[in-house]
PQR file of N, CA, C, O and H, with PARSE charges and radii, in Angstrom:
ATOM      1  N   MET A   1     -12.321  18.914   8.672 -0.4000 1.5000
ATOM      2  CA  MET A   1     -13.177  18.103   7.834 -0.0000 2.0000
ATOM      3  C   MET A   1     -14.618  18.244   8.291  0.5500 1.7000
ATOM      4  O   MET A   1     -14.890  18.310   9.490 -0.5500 1.4000
ATOM      5  N   GLN A   2     -15.505  18.289   7.375 -0.4000 1.5000
ATOM      6  CA  GLN A   2     -16.923  18.377   7.694 -0.0000 2.0000
ATOM      7  C   GLN A   2     -17.525  16.975   7.691  0.5500 1.7000
ATOM      8  O   GLN A   2     -17.311  16.206   6.753 -0.5500 1.4000
ATOM      9  H   GLN A   2     -15.284  18.236   6.401  0.4000 1.0000
ATOM     10  N   CYS A   3     -18.273  16.645   8.735 -0.4000 1.5000
ATOM     11  CA  CYS A   3     -18.908  15.338   8.850 -0.0000 2.0000
ATOM     12  C   CYS A   3     -20.416  15.500   8.756  0.5500 1.7000
ATOM     13  O   CYS A   3     -20.951  16.573   9.034 -0.5500 1.4000
ATOM     14  H   CYS A   3     -18.446  17.270   9.496  0.4000 1.0000
ATOM     15  N   LEU A   4     -21.087  14.449   8.369 -0.4000 1.5000
ATOM     16  CA  LEU A   4     -22.526  14.493   8.199 -0.0000 2.0000
ATOM     17  C   LEU A   4     -23.249  13.983   9.438  0.5500 1.7000
ATOM     18  O   LEU A   4     -22.829  12.991  10.033 -0.5500 1.4000
ATOM     19  H   LEU A   4     -20.652  13.577   8.143  0.4000 1.0000
ATOM     20  N   GLY A   5     -24.318  14.641   9.829 -0.4000 1.5000
ATOM     21  CA  GLY A   5     -25.242  14.188  10.853 -0.0000 2.0000
ATOM     22  C   GLY A   5     -24.627  13.469  12.029  0.5500 1.7000
ATOM     23  O   GLY A   5     -23.812  14.035  12.758 -0.5500 1.4000
ATOM     24  H   GLY A   5     -24.659  15.447   9.345  0.4000 1.0000
ATOM     25  N   GLY A   6     -25.015  12.222  12.215 -0.4000 1.5000
ATOM     26  CA  GLY A   6     -24.577  11.423  13.349 -0.0000 2.0000
ATOM     27  C   GLY A   6     -23.113  11.032  13.315  0.5500 1.7000
ATOM     28  O   GLY A   6     -22.640  10.342  14.218 -0.5500 1.4000
ATOM     29  H   GLY A   6     -25.677  11.762  11.623  0.4000 1.0000
ATOM     30  N   PHE A   7     -22.393  11.452  12.303 -0.4000 1.5000
ATOM     31  CA  PHE A   7     -20.993  11.076  12.181 -0.0000 2.0000
ATOM     32  C   PHE A   7     -20.045  12.199  12.574  0.5500 1.7000
ATOM     33  O   PHE A   7     -18.876  12.182  12.190 -0.5500 1.4000
ATOM     34  H   PHE A   7     -22.777  12.012  11.569  0.4000 1.0000
ATOM     35  N   LYS A   8     -20.527  13.161  13.323 -0.4000 1.5000
ATOM     36  CA  LYS A   8     -19.637  14.229  13.783 -0.0000 2.0000
ATOM     37  C   LYS A   8     -18.605  13.644  14.729  0.5500 1.7000
ATOM     38  O   LYS A   8     -18.921  12.778  15.545 -0.5500 1.4000
ATOM     39  H   LYS A   8     -21.477  13.174  13.635  0.4000 1.0000
ATOM     40  N   LYS A   9     -17.380  14.116  14.621 -0.4000 1.5000
ATOM     41  CA  LYS A   9     -16.292  13.600  15.454 -0.0000 2.0000
ATOM     42  C   LYS A   9     -16.225  14.375  16.760  0.5500 1.7000
ATOM     43  O   LYS A   9     -16.333  15.601  16.784 -0.5500 1.4000
ATOM     44  H   LYS A   9     -17.123  14.820  13.959  0.4000 1.0000
ATOM     45  N   ASN A  10     -16.044  13.627  17.849 -0.4000 1.5000
ATOM     46  CA  ASN A  10     -15.724  14.296  19.101 -0.0000 2.0000
ATOM     47  C   ASN A  10     -14.199  14.410  19.176  0.5500 1.7000
ATOM     48  O   ASN A  10     -13.503  13.958  18.266 -0.5500 1.4000
ATOM     49  H   ASN A  10     -15.956  12.631  17.830  0.4000 1.0000
ATOM     50  N   ALA A  11     -13.677  15.003  20.238 -0.4000 1.5000
ATOM     51  CA  ALA A  11     -12.238  15.256  20.332 -0.0000 2.0000
ATOM     52  C   ALA A  11     -11.420  13.969  20.282  0.5500 1.7000
ATOM     53  O   ALA A  11     -10.364  13.937  19.651 -0.5500 1.4000
ATOM     54  H   ALA A  11     -14.242  15.370  20.977  0.4000 1.0000
ATOM     55  N   VAL A  12     -11.887  12.922  20.929 -0.4000 1.5000
ATOM     56  CA  VAL A  12     -11.151  11.652  20.936 -0.0000 2.0000
ATOM     57  C   VAL A  12     -11.134  11.052  19.534  0.5500 1.7000
ATOM     58  O   VAL A  12     -10.095  10.592  19.060 -0.5500 1.4000
ATOM     59  H   VAL A  12     -12.745  12.948  21.442  0.4000 1.0000
ATOM     60  N   GLN A  13     -12.281  11.058  18.880 -0.4000 1.5000
ATOM     61  CA  GLN A  13     -12.350  10.508  17.527 -0.0000 2.0000
ATOM     62  C   GLN A  13     -11.471  11.304  16.567  0.5500 1.7000
ATOM     63  O   GLN A  13     -10.803  10.722  15.712 -0.5500 1.4000
ATOM     64  H   GLN A  13     -13.125  11.431  19.265  0.4000 1.0000
ATOM     65  N   ALA A  14     -11.466  12.598  16.698 -0.4000 1.5000
ATOM     66  CA  ALA A  14     -10.653  13.437  15.814 -0.0000 2.0000
ATOM     67  C   ALA A  14      -9.174  13.090  15.962  0.5500 1.7000
ATOM     68  O   ALA A  14      -8.443  13.071  14.972 -0.5500 1.4000
ATOM     69  H   ALA A  14     -12.008  13.071  17.392  0.4000 1.0000
ATOM     70  N   GLY A  15      -8.729  12.817  17.184 -0.4000 1.5000
ATOM     71  CA  GLY A  15      -7.339  12.441  17.415 -0.0000 2.0000
ATOM     72  C   GLY A  15      -7.002  11.072  16.878  0.5500 1.7000
ATOM     73  O   GLY A  15      -5.856  10.807  16.514 -0.5500 1.4000
ATOM     74  H   GLY A  15      -9.323  12.832  17.989  0.4000 1.0000
ATOM     75  N   ARG A  16      -7.999  10.192  16.825 -0.4000 1.5000
ATOM     76  CA  ARG A  16      -7.774   8.824  16.338 -0.0000 2.0000
ATOM     77  C   ARG A  16      -7.908   8.716  14.830  0.5500 1.7000
ATOM     78  O   ARG A  16      -7.671   7.643  14.274 -0.5500 1.4000
ATOM     79  H   ARG A  16      -8.929  10.408  17.121  0.4000 1.0000
ATOM     80  N   THR A  17      -8.284   9.800  14.147 -0.4000 1.5000
ATOM     81  CA  THR A  17      -8.496   9.738  12.700 -0.0000 2.0000
ATOM     82  C   THR A  17      -7.701  10.823  11.984  0.5500 1.7000
ATOM     83  O   THR A  17      -8.204  11.468  11.063 -0.5500 1.4000
ATOM     84  H   THR A  17      -8.476  10.671  14.599  0.4000 1.0000
ATOM     85  N   ILE A  18      -6.477  11.017  12.406 -0.4000 1.5000
ATOM     86  CA  ILE A  18      -5.639  12.086  11.879 -0.0000 2.0000
ATOM     87  C   ILE A  18      -5.146  11.792  10.461  0.5500 1.7000
ATOM     88  O   ILE A  18      -4.869  12.722   9.704 -0.5500 1.4000
ATOM     89  H   ILE A  18      -6.069  10.493  13.154  0.4000 1.0000
ATOM     90  N   ASP A  19      -5.031  10.522  10.093 -0.4000 1.5000
ATOM     91  CA  ASP A  19      -4.625  10.147   8.740 -0.0000 2.0000
ATOM     92  C   ASP A  19      -5.467   8.956   8.291  0.5500 1.7000
ATOM     93  O   ASP A  19      -6.265   8.430   9.067 -0.5500 1.4000
ATOM     94  H   ASP A  19      -5.256   9.766  10.708  0.4000 1.0000
ATOM     95  N   ALA A  20      -5.292   8.532   7.048 -0.4000 1.5000
ATOM     96  CA  ALA A  20      -6.137   7.476   6.490 -0.0000 2.0000
ATOM     97  C   ALA A  20      -5.946   6.139   7.206  0.5500 1.7000
ATOM     98  O   ALA A  20      -6.920   5.424   7.439 -0.5500 1.4000
ATOM     99  H   ALA A  20      -4.643   8.960   6.418  0.4000 1.0000
ATOM    100  N   VAL A  21      -4.724   5.795   7.552 -0.4000 1.5000
ATOM    101  CA  VAL A  21      -4.462   4.522   8.223 -0.0000 2.0000
ATOM    102  C   VAL A  21      -5.142   4.481   9.583  0.5500 1.7000
ATOM    103  O   VAL A  21      -5.786   3.487   9.920 -0.5500 1.4000
ATOM    104  H   VAL A  21      -3.932   6.376   7.363  0.4000 1.0000
ATOM    105  N   SER A  22      -5.009   5.535  10.363 -0.4000 1.5000
ATOM    106  CA  SER A  22      -5.649   5.539  11.681 -0.0000 2.0000
ATOM    107  C   SER A  22      -7.172   5.645  11.553  0.5500 1.7000
ATOM    108  O   SER A  22      -7.898   5.104  12.387 -0.5500 1.4000
ATOM    109  H   SER A  22      -4.486   6.342  10.089  0.4000 1.0000
ATOM    110  N   ALA A  23      -7.662   6.336  10.519 -0.4000 1.5000
ATOM    111  CA  ALA A  23      -9.109   6.416  10.298 -0.0000 2.0000
ATOM    112  C   ALA A  23      -9.677   5.044   9.948  0.5500 1.7000
ATOM    113  O   ALA A  23     -10.773   4.697  10.386 -0.5500 1.4000
ATOM    114  H   ALA A  23      -7.073   6.775   9.841  0.4000 1.0000
ATOM    115  N   LEU A  24      -8.940   4.264   9.163 -0.4000 1.5000
ATOM    116  CA  LEU A  24      -9.370   2.904   8.828 -0.0000 2.0000
ATOM    117  C   LEU A  24      -9.426   2.041  10.074  0.5500 1.7000
ATOM    118  O   LEU A  24     -10.383   1.292  10.273 -0.5500 1.4000
ATOM    119  H   LEU A  24      -8.049   4.546   8.807  0.4000 1.0000
ATOM    120  N   LYS A  25      -8.400   2.143  10.917 -0.4000 1.5000
ATOM    121  CA  LYS A  25      -8.396   1.377  12.168 -0.0000 2.0000
ATOM    122  C   LYS A  25      -9.570   1.795  13.053  0.5500 1.7000
ATOM    123  O   LYS A  25     -10.223   0.947  13.660 -0.5500 1.4000
ATOM    124  H   LYS A  25      -7.623   2.751  10.755  0.4000 1.0000
ATOM    125  N   PHE A  26      -9.837   3.091  13.125 -0.4000 1.5000
ATOM    126  CA  PHE A  26     -10.965   3.578  13.903 -0.0000 2.0000
ATOM    127  C   PHE A  26     -12.278   3.016  13.356  0.5500 1.7000
ATOM    128  O   PHE A  26     -13.144   2.599  14.126 -0.5500 1.4000
ATOM    129  H   PHE A  26      -9.307   3.780  12.632  0.4000 1.0000
ATOM    130  N   LEU A  27     -12.426   3.005  12.036 -0.4000 1.5000
ATOM    131  CA  LEU A  27     -13.639   2.465  11.429 -0.0000 2.0000
ATOM    132  C   LEU A  27     -13.817   0.992  11.782  0.5500 1.7000
ATOM    133  O   LEU A  27     -14.913   0.566  12.146 -0.5500 1.4000
ATOM    134  H   LEU A  27     -11.722   3.344  11.411  0.4000 1.0000
ATOM    135  N   HIS A  28     -12.740   0.215  11.674 -0.4000 1.5000
ATOM    136  CA  HIS A  28     -12.821  -1.201  12.013 -0.0000 2.0000
ATOM    137  C   HIS A  28     -13.208  -1.387  13.477  0.5500 1.7000
ATOM    138  O   HIS A  28     -14.039  -2.238  13.796 -0.5500 1.4000
ATOM    139  H   HIS A  28     -11.850   0.561  11.378  0.4000 1.0000
ATOM    140  N   ASP A  29     -12.615  -0.603  14.362 -0.4000 1.5000
ATOM    141  CA  ASP A  29     -12.977  -0.671  15.780 -0.0000 2.0000
ATOM    142  C   ASP A  29     -14.431  -0.279  15.987  0.5500 1.7000
ATOM    143  O   ASP A  29     -15.164  -0.939  16.723 -0.5500 1.4000
ATOM    144  H   ASP A  29     -11.940   0.088  14.103  0.4000 1.0000
ATOM    145  N   TYR A  30     -14.840   0.796  15.335 -0.4000 1.5000
ATOM    146  CA  TYR A  30     -16.196   1.321  15.489 -0.0000 2.0000
ATOM    147  C   TYR A  30     -17.244   0.303  15.041  0.5500 1.7000
ATOM    148  O   TYR A  30     -18.295   0.162  15.667 -0.5500 1.4000
ATOM    149  H   TYR A  30     -14.244   1.332  14.738  0.4000 1.0000
ATOM    150  N   LEU A  31     -16.946  -0.396  13.958 -0.4000 1.5000
ATOM    151  CA  LEU A  31     -17.878  -1.397  13.438 -0.0000 2.0000
ATOM    152  C   LEU A  31     -17.802  -2.716  14.193  0.5500 1.7000
ATOM    153  O   LEU A  31     -18.607  -3.615  13.951 -0.5500 1.4000
ATOM    154  H   LEU A  31     -16.092  -0.281  13.450  0.4000 1.0000
ATOM    155  N   GLY A  32     -16.842  -2.839  15.105 -0.4000 1.5000
ATOM    156  CA  GLY A  32     -16.700  -4.067  15.872 -0.0000 2.0000
ATOM    157  C   GLY A  32     -15.987  -5.167  15.116  0.5500 1.7000
ATOM    158  O   GLY A  32     -16.148  -6.344  15.436 -0.5500 1.4000
ATOM    159  H   GLY A  32     -16.188  -2.108  15.301  0.4000 1.0000
ATOM    160  N   TRP A  33     -15.199  -4.799  14.112 -0.4000 1.5000
ATOM    161  CA  TRP A  33     -14.515  -5.795  13.294 -0.0000 2.0000
ATOM    162  C   TRP A  33     -13.168  -6.213  13.856  0.5500 1.7000
ATOM    163  O   TRP A  33     -12.576  -7.170  13.357 -0.5500 1.4000
ATOM    164  H   TRP A  33     -15.069  -3.842  13.852  0.4000 1.0000
ATOM    165  N   THR A  34     -12.663  -5.537  14.870 -0.4000 1.5000
ATOM    166  CA  THR A  34     -11.317  -5.848  15.354 -0.0000 2.0000
ATOM    167  C   THR A  34     -11.303  -6.340  16.791  0.5500 1.7000
ATOM    168  O   THR A  34     -10.232  -6.440  17.390 -0.5500 1.4000
ATOM    169  H   THR A  34     -13.143  -4.760  15.276  0.4000 1.0000
ATOM    170  N   GLY A  35     -12.453  -6.648  17.358 -0.4000 1.5000
ATOM    171  CA  GLY A  35     -12.499  -7.193  18.704 -0.0000 2.0000
ATOM    172  C   GLY A  35     -12.322  -6.172  19.797  0.5500 1.7000
ATOM    173  O   GLY A  35     -11.957  -6.532  20.917 -0.5500 1.4000
ATOM    174  H   GLY A  35     -13.323  -6.567  16.872  0.4000 1.0000
ATOM    175  N   SER A  36     -12.571  -4.899  19.508 -0.4000 1.5000
ATOM    176  CA  SER A  36     -12.451  -3.897  20.553 -0.0000 2.0000
ATOM    177  C   SER A  36     -13.635  -4.000  21.507  0.5500 1.7000
ATOM    178  O   SER A  36     -14.512  -4.846  21.326 -0.5500 1.4000
ATOM    179  H   SER A  36     -12.868  -4.607  18.599  0.4000 1.0000
ATOM    180  N   ALA A  37     -13.659  -3.158  22.501 -0.4000 1.5000
ATOM    181  CA  ALA A  37     -14.662  -3.244  23.567 -0.0000 2.0000
ATOM    182  C   ALA A  37     -15.928  -2.444  23.250  0.5500 1.7000
ATOM    183  O   ALA A  37     -16.486  -1.799  24.138 -0.5500 1.4000
ATOM    184  H   ALA A  37     -12.947  -2.472  22.648  0.4000 1.0000
ATOM    185  N   ARG A  38     -16.385  -2.478  21.998 -0.4000 1.5000
ATOM    186  CA  ARG A  38     -17.645  -1.812  21.649 -0.0000 2.0000
ATOM    187  C   ARG A  38     -18.786  -2.510  22.368  0.5500 1.7000
ATOM    188  O   ARG A  38     -18.812  -3.739  22.419 -0.5500 1.4000
ATOM    189  H   ARG A  38     -15.931  -3.001  21.276  0.4000 1.0000
ATOM    190  N   PRO A  39     -19.721  -1.771  22.919 -0.5600 1.5000
ATOM    191  CA  PRO A  39     -20.847  -2.402  23.602  0.2800 2.0000
ATOM    192  C   PRO A  39     -21.719  -3.233  22.662  0.5500 1.7000
ATOM    193  O   PRO A  39     -22.287  -4.244  23.074 -0.5500 1.4000
ATOM    194  N   VAL A  40     -21.826  -2.814  21.414 -0.4000 1.5000
ATOM    195  CA  VAL A  40     -22.600  -3.566  20.422 -0.0000 2.0000
ATOM    196  C   VAL A  40     -21.732  -3.700  19.183  0.5500 1.7000
ATOM    197  O   VAL A  40     -21.524  -2.731  18.454 -0.5500 1.4000
ATOM    198  H   VAL A  40     -21.364  -1.992  21.080  0.4000 1.0000
ATOM    199  N   ALA A  41     -21.235  -4.886  18.951 -0.4000 1.5000
ATOM    200  CA  ALA A  41     -20.369  -5.112  17.793 -0.0000 2.0000
ATOM    201  C   ALA A  41     -21.219  -5.528  16.601  0.5500 1.7000
ATOM    202  O   ALA A  41     -22.025  -6.453  16.697 -0.5500 1.4000
ATOM    203  H   ALA A  41     -21.404  -5.673  19.544  0.4000 1.0000
ATOM    204  N   LEU A  42     -21.039  -4.849  15.493 -0.4000 1.5000
ATOM    205  CA  LEU A  42     -21.755  -5.226  14.279 -0.0000 2.0000
ATOM    206  C   LEU A  42     -21.144  -6.471  13.658  0.5500 1.7000
ATOM    207  O   LEU A  42     -21.847  -7.298  13.077 -0.5500 1.4000
ATOM    208  H   LEU A  42     -20.384  -4.097  15.416  0.4000 1.0000
ATOM    209  N   GLY A  43     -19.837  -6.596  13.787 -0.4000 1.5000
ATOM    210  CA  GLY A  43     -19.152  -7.772  13.276 -0.0000 2.0000
ATOM    211  C   GLY A  43     -19.191  -7.895  11.764  0.5500 1.7000
ATOM    212  O   GLY A  43     -19.728  -7.033  11.069 -0.5500 1.4000
ATOM    213  H   GLY A  43     -19.267  -5.924  14.260  0.4000 1.0000
ATOM    214  N   ILE A  44     -18.616  -8.975  11.268 -0.4000 1.5000
ATOM    215  CA  ILE A  44     -18.616  -9.275   9.846 -0.0000 2.0000
ATOM    216  C   ILE A  44     -19.351 -10.598   9.682  0.5500 1.7000
ATOM    217  O   ILE A  44     -19.063 -11.571  10.380 -0.5500 1.4000
ATOM    218  H   ILE A  44     -18.180  -9.675  11.833  0.4000 1.0000
ATOM    219  N   PHE A  45     -20.287 -10.626   8.766 -0.4000 1.5000
ATOM    220  CA  PHE A  45     -21.131 -11.802   8.605 -0.0000 2.0000
ATOM    221  C   PHE A  45     -20.988 -12.389   7.213  0.5500 1.7000
ATOM    222  O   PHE A  45     -20.542 -11.719   6.281 -0.5500 1.4000
ATOM    223  H   PHE A  45     -20.520  -9.836   8.199  0.4000 1.0000
ATOM    224  N   GLY A  46     -21.370 -13.643   7.089 -0.4000 1.5000
ATOM    225  CA  GLY A  46     -21.432 -14.305   5.796 -0.0000 2.0000
ATOM    226  C   GLY A  46     -20.100 -14.418   5.111  0.5500 1.7000
ATOM    227  O   GLY A  46     -19.073 -14.675   5.740 -0.5500 1.4000
ATOM    228  H   GLY A  46     -21.732 -14.187   7.846  0.4000 1.0000
ATOM    229  N   ILE A  47     -20.130 -14.223   3.810 -0.4000 1.5000
ATOM    230  CA  ILE A  47     -18.936 -14.396   2.982 -0.0000 2.0000
ATOM    231  C   ILE A  47     -17.813 -13.436   3.369  0.5500 1.7000
ATOM    232  O   ILE A  47     -16.638 -13.743   3.164 -0.5500 1.4000
ATOM    233  H   ILE A  47     -20.964 -14.014   3.299  0.4000 1.0000
ATOM    234  N   LEU A  48     -18.166 -12.271   3.929 -0.4000 1.5000
ATOM    235  CA  LEU A  48     -17.145 -11.308   4.324 -0.0000 2.0000
ATOM    236  C   LEU A  48     -16.240 -11.840   5.430  0.5500 1.7000
ATOM    237  O   LEU A  48     -15.092 -11.413   5.546 -0.5500 1.4000
ATOM    238  H   LEU A  48     -19.120 -12.021   4.095  0.4000 1.0000
ATOM    239  N   THR A  49     -16.745 -12.768   6.244 -0.4000 1.5000
ATOM    240  CA  THR A  49     -15.945 -13.301   7.350 -0.0000 2.0000
ATOM    241  C   THR A  49     -14.648 -13.895   6.833  0.5500 1.7000
ATOM    242  O   THR A  49     -13.576 -13.600   7.361 -0.5500 1.4000
ATOM    243  H   THR A  49     -17.678 -13.115   6.150  0.4000 1.0000
ATOM    244  N   GLY A  50     -14.732 -14.723   5.811 -0.4000 1.5000
ATOM    245  CA  GLY A  50     -13.529 -15.344   5.261 -0.0000 2.0000
ATOM    246  C   GLY A  50     -12.659 -14.381   4.480  0.5500 1.7000
ATOM    247  O   GLY A  50     -11.448 -14.576   4.381 -0.5500 1.4000
ATOM    248  H   GLY A  50     -15.603 -14.963   5.382  0.4000 1.0000
ATOM    249  N   MET A  51     -13.263 -13.347   3.927 -0.4000 1.5000
ATOM    250  CA  MET A  51     -12.523 -12.389   3.108 -0.0000 2.0000
ATOM    251  C   MET A  51     -11.927 -11.264   3.934  0.5500 1.7000
ATOM    252  O   MET A  51     -11.059 -10.542   3.443 -0.5500 1.4000
ATOM    253  H   MET A  51     -14.247 -13.189   4.008  0.4000 1.0000
ATOM    254  N   ALA A  52     -12.360 -11.095   5.155 -0.4000 1.5000
ATOM    255  CA  ALA A  52     -11.976  -9.935   5.963 -0.0000 2.0000
ATOM    256  C   ALA A  52     -10.470  -9.702   6.055  0.5500 1.7000
ATOM    257  O   ALA A  52     -10.028  -8.576   5.826 -0.5500 1.4000
ATOM    258  H   ALA A  52     -13.065 -11.682   5.554  0.4000 1.0000
ATOM    259  N   PRO A  53      -9.665 -10.708   6.377 -0.5600 1.5000
ATOM    260  CA  PRO A  53      -8.224 -10.426   6.501  0.2800 2.0000
ATOM    261  C   PRO A  53      -7.605  -9.856   5.228  0.5500 1.7000
ATOM    262  O   PRO A  53      -6.836  -8.897   5.295 -0.5500 1.4000
ATOM    263  N   SER A  54      -7.928 -10.431   4.069 -0.4000 1.5000
ATOM    264  CA  SER A  54      -7.329  -9.924   2.828 -0.0000 2.0000
ATOM    265  C   SER A  54      -7.897  -8.558   2.466  0.5500 1.7000
ATOM    266  O   SER A  54      -7.168  -7.702   1.964 -0.5500 1.4000
ATOM    267  H   SER A  54      -8.553 -11.210   4.014  0.4000 1.0000
ATOM    268  N   VAL A  55      -9.184  -8.339   2.713 -0.4000 1.5000
ATOM    269  CA  VAL A  55      -9.795  -7.037   2.433 -0.0000 2.0000
ATOM    270  C   VAL A  55      -9.176  -5.970   3.326  0.5500 1.7000
ATOM    271  O   VAL A  55      -8.874  -4.871   2.861 -0.5500 1.4000
ATOM    272  H   VAL A  55      -9.776  -9.034   3.121  0.4000 1.0000
ATOM    273  N   MET A  56      -8.983  -6.285   4.606 -0.4000 1.5000
ATOM    274  CA  MET A  56      -8.401  -5.316   5.538 -0.0000 2.0000
ATOM    275  C   MET A  56      -6.950  -5.010   5.189  0.5500 1.7000
ATOM    276  O   MET A  56      -6.512  -3.864   5.298 -0.5500 1.4000
ATOM    277  H   MET A  56      -9.228  -7.178   4.984  0.4000 1.0000
ATOM    278  N   ARG A  57      -6.200  -6.031   4.769 -0.4000 1.5000
ATOM    279  CA  ARG A  57      -4.805  -5.791   4.350 -0.0000 2.0000
ATOM    280  C   ARG A  57      -4.761  -4.845   3.150  0.5500 1.7000
ATOM    281  O   ARG A  57      -3.960  -3.910   3.117 -0.5500 1.4000
ATOM    282  H   ARG A  57      -6.556  -6.962   4.680  0.4000 1.0000
ATOM    283  N   GLU A  58      -5.629  -5.093   2.164 -0.4000 1.5000
ATOM    284  CA  GLU A  58      -5.647  -4.251   0.966 -0.0000 2.0000
ATOM    285  C   GLU A  58      -6.102  -2.836   1.305  0.5500 1.7000
ATOM    286  O   GLU A  58      -5.532  -1.866   0.805 -0.5500 1.4000
ATOM    287  H   GLU A  58      -6.280  -5.852   2.190  0.4000 1.0000
ATOM    288  N   ALA A  59      -7.123  -2.710   2.149 -0.4000 1.5000
ATOM    289  CA  ALA A  59      -7.594  -1.382   2.558 -0.0000 2.0000
ATOM    290  C   ALA A  59      -6.482  -0.630   3.281  0.5500 1.7000
ATOM    291  O   ALA A  59      -6.291   0.566   3.059 -0.5500 1.4000
ATOM    292  H   ALA A  59      -7.586  -3.498   2.555  0.4000 1.0000
ATOM    293  N   ASN A  60      -5.749  -1.327   4.143 -0.4000 1.5000
ATOM    294  CA  ASN A  60      -4.635  -0.701   4.863 -0.0000 2.0000
ATOM    295  C   ASN A  60      -3.540  -0.256   3.897  0.5500 1.7000
ATOM    296  O   ASN A  60      -2.972   0.825   4.055 -0.5500 1.4000
ATOM    297  H   ASN A  60      -5.904  -2.299   4.323  0.4000 1.0000
ATOM    298  N   ARG A  61      -3.242  -1.090   2.897 -0.4000 1.5000
ATOM    299  CA  ARG A  61      -2.232  -0.737   1.896 -0.0000 2.0000
ATOM    300  C   ARG A  61      -2.651   0.522   1.143  0.5500 1.7000
ATOM    301  O   ARG A  61      -1.835   1.417   0.922 -0.5500 1.4000
ATOM    302  H   ARG A  61      -3.703  -1.969   2.770  0.4000 1.0000
ATOM    303  N   LEU A  62      -3.912   0.591   0.754 -0.4000 1.5000
ATOM    304  CA  LEU A  62      -4.408   1.752   0.016 -0.0000 2.0000
ATOM    305  C   LEU A  62      -4.407   3.006   0.890  0.5500 1.7000
ATOM    306  O   LEU A  62      -4.122   4.099   0.402 -0.5500 1.4000
ATOM    307  H   LEU A  62      -4.575  -0.136   0.933  0.4000 1.0000
ATOM    308  N   CYS A  63      -4.720   2.856   2.168 -0.4000 1.5000
ATOM    309  CA  CYS A  63      -4.678   4.010   3.076 -0.0000 2.0000
ATOM    310  C   CYS A  63      -3.257   4.525   3.246  0.5500 1.7000
ATOM    311  O   CYS A  63      -3.032   5.735   3.284 -0.5500 1.4000
ATOM    312  H   CYS A  63      -4.952   1.967   2.564  0.4000 1.0000
ATOM    313  N   LYS A  64      -2.290   3.606   3.350 -0.4000 1.5000
ATOM    314  CA  LYS A  64      -0.887   4.026   3.447 -0.0000 2.0000
ATOM    315  C   LYS A  64      -0.467   4.771   2.188  0.5500 1.7000
ATOM    316  O   LYS A  64       0.225   5.787   2.254 -0.5500 1.4000
ATOM    317  H   LYS A  64      -2.472   2.623   3.319  0.4000 1.0000
ATOM    318  N   GLN A  65      -0.892   4.254   1.046 -0.4000 1.5000
ATOM    319  CA  GLN A  65      -0.575   4.907  -0.221 -0.0000 2.0000
ATOM    320  C   GLN A  65      -1.201   6.304  -0.274  0.5500 1.7000
ATOM    321  O   GLN A  65      -0.557   7.248  -0.732 -0.5500 1.4000
ATOM    322  H   GLN A  65      -1.454   3.429   0.992  0.4000 1.0000
ATOM    323  N   PHE A  66      -2.430   6.444   0.182 -0.4000 1.5000
ATOM    324  CA  PHE A  66      -3.089   7.749   0.224 -0.0000 2.0000
ATOM    325  C   PHE A  66      -2.316   8.707   1.116  0.5500 1.7000
ATOM    326  O   PHE A  66      -2.066   9.851   0.737 -0.5500 1.4000
ATOM    327  H   PHE A  66      -2.953   5.677   0.554  0.4000 1.0000
ATOM    328  N   ASP A  67      -1.934   8.238   2.312 -0.4000 1.5000
ATOM    329  CA  ASP A  67      -1.195   9.094   3.251 -0.0000 2.0000
ATOM    330  C   ASP A  67       0.134   9.561   2.665  0.5500 1.7000
ATOM    331  O   ASP A  67       0.558  10.694   2.896 -0.5500 1.4000
ATOM    332  H   ASP A  67      -2.138   7.309   2.620  0.4000 1.0000
ATOM    333  N   GLU A  68       0.794   8.674   1.900 -0.4000 1.5000
ATOM    334  CA  GLU A  68       2.065   9.056   1.278 -0.0000 2.0000
ATOM    335  C   GLU A  68       1.857  10.108   0.180  0.5500 1.7000
ATOM    336  O   GLU A  68       2.653  11.039   0.057 -0.5500 1.4000
ATOM    337  H   GLU A  68       0.449   7.754   1.712  0.4000 1.0000
ATOM    338  N   ARG A  69       0.802   9.964  -0.609 -0.4000 1.5000
ATOM    339  CA  ARG A  69       0.549  10.887  -1.711 -0.0000 2.0000
ATOM    340  C   ARG A  69      -0.024  12.220  -1.260  0.5500 1.7000
ATOM    341  O   ARG A  69       0.245  13.257  -1.866 -0.5500 1.4000
ATOM    342  H   ARG A  69       0.155   9.208  -0.510  0.4000 1.0000
ATOM    343  N   PHE A  70      -0.816  12.188  -0.193 -0.4000 1.5000
ATOM    344  CA  PHE A  70      -1.502  13.395   0.278 -0.0000 2.0000
ATOM    345  C   PHE A  70      -1.241  13.611   1.766  0.5500 1.7000
ATOM    346  O   PHE A  70      -2.164  13.498   2.572 -0.5500 1.4000
ATOM    347  H   PHE A  70      -1.035  11.345   0.299  0.4000 1.0000
ATOM    348  N   PRO A  71       0.000  13.919   2.145 -0.5600 1.5000
ATOM    349  CA  PRO A  71       0.352  14.021   3.561  0.2800 2.0000
ATOM    350  C   PRO A  71      -0.370  15.147   4.314  0.5500 1.7000
ATOM    351  O   PRO A  71      -0.469  15.098   5.540 -0.5500 1.4000
ATOM    352  N   SER A  72      -0.857  16.125   3.622 -0.4000 1.5000
ATOM    353  CA  SER A  72      -1.516  17.224   4.321 -0.0000 2.0000
ATOM    354  C   SER A  72      -3.041  17.180   4.190  0.5500 1.7000
ATOM    355  O   SER A  72      -3.710  18.202   4.349 -0.5500 1.4000
ATOM    356  H   SER A  72      -0.776  16.165   2.626  0.4000 1.0000
ATOM    357  N   ALA A  73      -3.587  16.000   3.902 -0.4000 1.5000
ATOM    358  CA  ALA A  73      -5.039  15.869   3.708 -0.0000 2.0000
ATOM    359  C   ALA A  73      -5.815  16.154   5.006  0.5500 1.7000
ATOM    360  O   ALA A  73      -6.939  16.655   4.956 -0.5500 1.4000
ATOM    361  H   ALA A  73      -3.044  15.170   3.772  0.4000 1.0000
ATOM    362  N   ARG A  74      -5.236  15.846   6.133 -0.4000 1.5000
ATOM    363  CA  ARG A  74      -5.871  16.095   7.447 -0.0000 2.0000
ATOM    364  C   ARG A  74      -7.305  15.606   7.475  0.5500 1.7000
ATOM    365  O   ARG A  74      -8.246  16.399   7.498 -0.5500 1.4000
ATOM    366  H   ARG A  74      -4.324  15.439   6.174  0.4000 1.0000
ATOM    367  N   LEU A  75      -7.457  14.318   7.472 -0.4000 1.5000
ATOM    368  CA  LEU A  75      -8.785  13.724   7.506 -0.0000 2.0000
ATOM    369  C   LEU A  75      -9.523  14.178   8.724  0.5500 1.7000
ATOM    370  O   LEU A  75     -10.670  13.782   8.934 -0.5500 1.4000
ATOM    371  H   LEU A  75      -6.692  13.674   7.453  0.4000 1.0000
TER
END
């Protein structure tokens, strides 16, 4: 996969983003939305705070559906 500018994957990131579900989890960790040990967490603010659990569940469902339909996508 080709990444843009500052979003190039290093070896660890590439291993953590092998499919859509793991890429979503990586994104949540990267943005500081899941309580990981990021030095600077962006977090979720405002109205998104209350919506986050349902939004994350739906995003995860859609990622699973993508992985099932396109198993060789190799994100």
